[in-house]
C-alpha positions in Angstrom: -94.8 -83.9 -209.2 -93.4 -83.5 -205.7 -90.2 -81.4 -205.7 -90.2 -80.2 -202.1 -91.3 -81.8 -198.8 -91.8 -79.7 -195.7 -91.8 -81.3 -192.3 -93.0 -80.0 -188.9 -90.8 -81.4 -186.1 -92.5 -82.2 -182.8 -94.9 -85.1 -183.3 -94.1 -85.3 -187.0 -90.5 -86.5 -187.3 -90.0 -87.2 -183.6 -92.5 -88.2 -180.9 -91.3 -85.5 -178.5 -94.8 -84.6 -177.2 -94.6 -86.6 -174.0 -91.4 -84.8 -173.1 -92.9 -81.5 -173.8 -95.9 -82.4 -171.6 -93.5 -83.5 -168.8 -91.5 -80.3 -169.1 -94.7 -78.2 -168.8 -95.7 -80.3 -165.7 -92.3 -79.6 -164.1 -92.4 -75.9 -164.9 -96.0 -75.4 -163.7 -95.3 -77.4 -160.5 -92.2 -75.3 -159.8 -94.3 -72.1 -160.4 -97.3 -73.4 -158.4 -99.8 -73.4 -161.3 -102.7 -75.7 -160.7 -104.7 -77.7 -163.3 -101.8 -77.4 -165.8 -103.3 -80.3 -167.9 -106.5 -78.3 -168.5 -104.5 -75.2 -169.5 -102.6 -77.3 -172.1 -105.9 -78.8 -173.4 -107.2 -75.2 -174.0 -104.0 -74.2 -175.9 -104.6 -73.6 -179.6 -101.3 -73.3 -181.3 -98.3 -71.0 -181.5 -95.1 -71.3 -179.5 -94.1 -71.5 -175.8 -94.4 -67.8 -175.3 -98.0 -67.8 -176.7 -99.0 -70.5 -174.1 -97.3 -68.4 -171.3 -99.5 -65.4 -172.4 -102.6 -67.6 -172.4 -101.8 -68.9 -168.9 -100.6 -65.8 -167.2 -102.4 -63.0 -169.1 -101.1 -59.6 -168.0 -99.7 -60.7 -164.7 -96.1 -60.5 -166.1 -94.3 -58.3 -168.6 -93.4 -59.6 -172.0 -89.8 -59.8 -171.0 -90.7 -61.8 -167.9 -92.8 -64.2 -169.9 -89.9 -64.7 -172.4 -87.6 -65.6 -169.5 -90.2 -68.0 -168.2 -90.6 -69.5 -171.7 -86.8 -70.0 -171.8 -86.8 -71.7 -168.4 -89.5 -74.1 -169.6 -87.5 -75.0 -172.8 -84.3 -75.5 -170.7 -86.2 -78.1 -168.7 -87.4 -79.7 -172.0 -83.9 -80.0 -173.5 -82.5 -81.4 -170.3 -85.0 -84.3 -170.1 -85.2 -84.8 -173.8 -81.4 -84.9 -174.6 -80.3 -88.5 -175.1 -83.9 -89.7 -175.6 -84.5 -88.4 -179.1 -85.8 -91.0 -181.5 -87.3 -90.6 -185.0 -90.7 -91.7 -185.9 -90.4 -95.1 -187.6 -89.1 -95.0 -191.1 -88.3 -91.2 -191.1 -84.6 -91.6 -191.5 -84.9 -93.9 -194.4 -87.6 -91.7 -195.9 -85.6 -88.4 -195.8 -82.6 -90.2 -197.2 -84.8 -91.5 -200.1 -86.0 -88.0 -200.7 -82.5 -86.6 -200.9 -81.5 -89.4 -203.3 -84.2 -88.2 -205.6 -83.0 -84.6 -205.4 -86.2 -83.6 -203.7 -85.7 -80.5 -201.6 -86.5 -80.8 -197.9 -87.6 -78.1 -195.5 -88.4 -77.9 -191.8 -91.0 -75.4 -190.5 -91.6 -75.8 -186.7 -93.1 -73.7 -183.9 -90.2 -75.0 -181.8 -87.4 -72.6 -181.0 -84.0 -72.8 -182.7 -82.2 -74.4 -179.7 -84.8 -77.2 -179.6 -84.6 -77.7 -183.4 -80.8 -77.8 -183.4 -80.7 -80.4 -180.5 -83.3 -82.6 -182.2 -81.9 -82.6 -185.7 -78.2 -82.9 -184.6 -79.0 -85.9 -182.4 -80.8 -87.5 -185.3 -77.9 -86.7 -187.5 -80.1 -85.1 -190.2 -79.4 -81.4 -189.7 -77.4 -81.1 -192.9 -80.1 -82.9 -194.9 -82.5 -79.9 -194.7 -82.4 -77.3 -197.4 -84.3 -74.8 -195.3 -85.0 -74.6 -191.5 -87.4 -72.1 -190.1 -88.2 -72.0 -186.3 -90.9 -70.5 -184.2 -88.6 -67.8 -182.8 -87.7 -66.7 -186.3 -91.1 -65.7 -187.5 -93.6 -63.1 -186.5 -96.5 -65.5 -186.3 -96.6 -69.2 -185.4 -99.0 -71.8 -186.7 -101.9 -71.8 -187.6 -100.6 -68.7 -189.4 -99.0 -69.8 -192.7 -96.0 -67.5 -192.5 -93.3 -70.1 -192.0 -94.7 -72.4 -194.7 -94.8 -69.5 -197.2 -91.3 -68.5 -196.3 -90.1 -72.1 -196.7 -91.5 -72.4 -200.2 -89.9 -69.1 -201.1 -86.5 -70.3 -199.9 -86.8 -73.5 -201.8 -87.8 -71.5 -204.9 -90.7 -73.9 -205.7 -94.3 -73.7 -206.6 -96.7 -74.7 -203.9 -98.3 -77.2 -206.2 -95.0 -79.1 -206.2 -94.7 -79.2 -202.4 -96.3 -81.3 -199.7 -96.3 -80.8 -195.9 -96.2 -83.3 -193.1 -98.0 -82.3 -189.9 -99.4 -83.9 -186.7 -101.3 -81.0 -185.1 -104.6 -79.4 -186.2 -102.9 -76.0 -185.9 -100.2 -77.2 -188.3 -102.7 -78.6 -190.7 -104.6 -75.3 -190.6 -101.4 -73.5 -191.3 -100.7 -75.7 -194.4 -104.3 -75.2 -195.6 -103.9 -71.5 -195.1 -100.8 -71.6 -197.2 -102.7 -73.5 -199.9 -100.3 -76.5 -199.7 -101.3 -80.2 -199.6 -100.7 -81.8 -196.2 -100.3 -85.3 -195.0 -101.2 -86.0 -191.3 -99.1 -88.0 -188.9 -101.1 -89.7 -186.2 -98.9 -89.1 -183.2 -101.3 -86.7 -181.5 -104.6 -87.0 -183.5 -106.4 -89.8 -185.2 -106.6 -90.3 -188.9 -110.3 -89.3 -188.9 -109.5 -86.0 -187.1 -106.6 -85.2 -189.4 -108.4 -86.1 -192.6 -111.5 -84.2 -191.5 -109.2 -81.2 -190.8 -108.1 -81.2 -194.4 -105.2 -83.7 -194.8 -105.1 -85.5 -198.2 -104.2 -88.7 -196.2 -102.7 -89.7 -192.9 -99.9 -92.0 -191.8 -98.8 -93.8 -188.6 -95.1 -93.8 -189.8 -92.9 -93.4 -192.8 -92.3 -97.0 -193.6 -92.9 -97.8 -197.3 -94.3 -94.4 -197.9 -94.6 -93.5 -201.6 -95.2 -89.8 -202.6 -96.0 -90.7 -206.2 -99.3 -88.9 -206.9 
């Protein structure tokens, strides 16, 4: 019986990925980094700071990289604000969960400022019983830390929880946490998500039934 549902954010409850891609393009263009699209393709999870480390290596200090990460996220929030839309059926789905007294958590590699902007514009911030962001954990996905902490906060058994994720790194984190995961096909196909370990995959939340 499902008693808790844990959502990723980017690509899972909102299709923000094109705005992230555009903010990276702007940032790399301003900083004269070529072949930014190839660098993004090689990126294998974690947060903005992790990608900065992967791109720049030891050229900059950790404090400089943090400042650069903040600059990129400022660009993202500027172009994303006012354009935030939920994946089809999500708002109805989360309200249905709450009506059934199912606990709801958010576990995202995104930083707190991005999470607050997104959830507040959707009007769902207060519907979450737990929110853990990428800048509030030691390790981002695919490490299971934020999923494990979410389950602890919700005071539930993992067998009574399910996770929604769109990325392979997120699916890996769910599997590493030993929690069942449903894939959302915003950035990967059903075949890729299912082969990665999802118990099923969905295009949207319309008419979704968690009875299982």
